[in-house]
Structure formats: C-alpha cells, structure tokens
C-alpha positions as CSV (number, residue, x, y, z in Angstrom):
1,X,18.9,-14.0,3.8
2,X,16.0,-12.9,1.7
3,X,14.2,-11.8,4.8
4,X,17.1,-9.6,5.9
5,X,17.3,-7.9,2.4
6,X,13.5,-7.3,2.5
7,X,13.8,-5.7,6.0
8,X,16.6,-3.5,4.9
9,X,14.8,-2.5,1.7
10,X,11.7,-1.6,3.8
11,X,13.9,0.4,6.2
12,X,15.6,2.3,3.4
13,X,12.3,3.0,1.7
14,X,10.8,4.3,5.0
15,X,13.9,6.4,5.8
16,X,14.0,8.0,2.3
17,X,10.3,8.7,2.2
18,X,10.3,10.4,5.7
19,X,13.4,12.4,4.8
20,X,11.8,13.5,1.5
21,X,8.6,14.5,3.2
22,X,10.5,16.6,5.7
23,X,12.9,18.3,3.2
24,X,10.8,18.7,0.1
25,X,8.7,21.7,1.2
26,X,11.9,23.7,2.2
27,X,13.7,22.6,-0.9
28,X,10.8,23.7,-3.2
29,X,10.5,27.0,-1.3
30,X,14.2,27.7,-1.7
31,X,14.1,27.0,-5.4
32,X,11.1,29.3,-5.8
33,X,12.5,32.1,-3.8
34,X,15.9,31.8,-5.5
35,X,14.3,32.0,-8.9
36,X,12.1,35.0,-7.9
37,X,15.1,36.9,-6.4
38,X,17.4,36.1,-9.4
39,X,14.8,37.3,-11.9
40,X,13.3,40.3,-10.2
41,X,16.2,41.4,-8.0
42,X,19.1,41.0,-10.4
43,X,19.5,44.6,-11.2
44,X,19.3,45.7,-7.6
45,X,21.8,43.1,-6.5
46,X,24.3,44.1,-9.2
47,X,23.9,47.8,-8.3
48,X,24.8,47.0,-4.7
49,X,28.1,45.5,-5.7
50,X,29.1,47.8,-8.4
51,X,28.7,51.1,-6.6
C-alpha cells in the first residue's frame, strides 16, 4: 500500500512540475504585459470606449 502511495506521489510531483515548467513563462509574460498595458494604456483604452 505504501508503495502505491509513493508511486502516485512521484507521478503527481512529476506531472505538476512539468505542467508548471510549460505554463510558467506564458503566465509570467501575461501578467507582465497586462500590467504594462493597464498602467501605460489606460487613458487610450478609456478614450476608445468613451468617444
């Protein structure tokens, strides 16, 4: 029983680490771009919708 739990824990650790390695760069880029756009493009975005 302990062997099965250990195998499942290793599988989950591997799955989560691979998933994080694949998604993390895109997630960080999205956060960075969203912050830059919201800070520097706020007035332009608002003017597009108010005119």
